C-alpha positions in Angstrom: 155.4 65.8 36.0 156.5 66.5 32.4 159.9 67.7 31.3 158.9 71.3 31.0 157.6 71.4 34.6 160.8 69.8 35.9 162.8 72.3 33.9 160.7 75.2 35.2 161.7 74.4 38.8 165.4 73.6 38.4 166.8 75.5 35.4 166.3 79.2 35.8 167.9 80.0 32.4 165.3 77.8 30.7 162.5 79.1 32.9 163.2 82.7 32.1 163.3 81.8 28.4 160.0 80.1 28.6 158.5 83.1 30.4 159.7 85.5 27.7 158.4 83.2 25.0 155.0 82.8 26.6 154.8 86.6 26.9 155.3 86.8 23.2 152.6 84.3 22.5 150.3 86.2 24.9 151.0 89.5 23.2 149.7 88.1 19.9 146.2 87.9 21.6 146.1 91.6 22.6 143.8 93.9 20.7 145.5 96.0 18.0 144.8 99.2 19.8 147.4 101.9 20.6 147.4 100.7 24.2 147.6 97.0 23.3 150.5 97.6 20.9 152.4 99.8 23.3 151.9 97.5 26.3 152.9 94.5 24.1 156.1 96.3 23.1 157.0 97.0 26.7 156.2 93.5 27.7 158.4 92.1 25.0 161.3 94.2 26.1 161.0 93.6 29.9 160.3 89.8 29.7 163.2 89.3 27.2 165.4 91.4 29.4 164.8 89.0 32.3 166.1 86.1 30.3 168.9 88.0 28.7 170.2 89.4 31.9 170.0 86.0 33.6 172.3 84.6 30.9 174.6 87.6 31.4 174.6 86.9 35.2 175.7 83.3 34.6 178.6 84.6 32.5 179.5 87.4 34.9 183.1 88.3 35.5 182.7 89.0 39.2 180.4 88.7 42.1 179.5 92.4 41.9 178.6 92.0 38.2 176.5 88.9 39.0 174.6 90.7 41.7 174.0 93.7 39.4 172.6 91.5 36.6 170.4 89.6 39.1 169.1 93.0 40.4 168.2 93.9 36.8 166.5 90.5 36.4 164.4 91.3 39.4 163.5 94.8 38.2 162.5 93.5 34.8 160.4 90.7 36.2 158.5 93.3 38.3 158.1 95.5 35.3 156.8 92.6 33.2 154.2 92.0 35.9 153.1 95.7 35.5 152.7 95.4 31.7 150.8 92.2 32.1 148.4 93.8 34.5 148.0 96.9 32.3 147.5 94.8 29.1 144.0 93.8 30.2 141.6 95.8 28.2 138.4 94.7 30.0 139.6 94.2 33.6 139.0 90.5 33.4 142.2 88.5 33.6 142.5 85.5 31.2 144.0 82.3 32.6 147.1 82.8 30.5 147.5 86.4 31.8 147.0 85.2 35.4 149.6 82.5 35.0 152.1 85.0 33.5 151.5 87.5 36.3 152.1 84.7 38.8 155.3 83.7 37.1 156.5 87.3 37.1 155.9 87.4 40.9 157.7 84.1 41.4 160.7 85.2 39.3 160.8 88.4 41.3 160.9 86.5 44.5 163.6 84.0 43.2 165.8 86.9 42.1 165.3 88.6 45.4 166.3 85.5 47.3 169.5 85.2 45.2 170.4 88.8 46.0 169.9 88.1 49.7 172.1 85.0 49.6 174.8 87.1 47.9 175.0 89.6 50.7 
């Protein structure tokens, strides 16, 4: 197991950063159509928001603030999955797209579990 794979499982701040970065790389492959450009813009925003809000959660001032930020992370991870699915112009997922969709699902579940533990 290489360092990135170890980090992926144990450092959520790094994992969300990697997700946002891989989304940006994926977006560069999208066709330069109106749909491709707009889906790409939305994916950049939502995937970056996952990472940014997780950093904010780690710096939260209260438990209530932490939970709110984690809920935003979960919402943005789900939204990223939507934009990833919509960004497929020919209804055939690429391996990169499939991996990113799976990561958005896993992040959504992780943030959901964190929220449950905070109740």
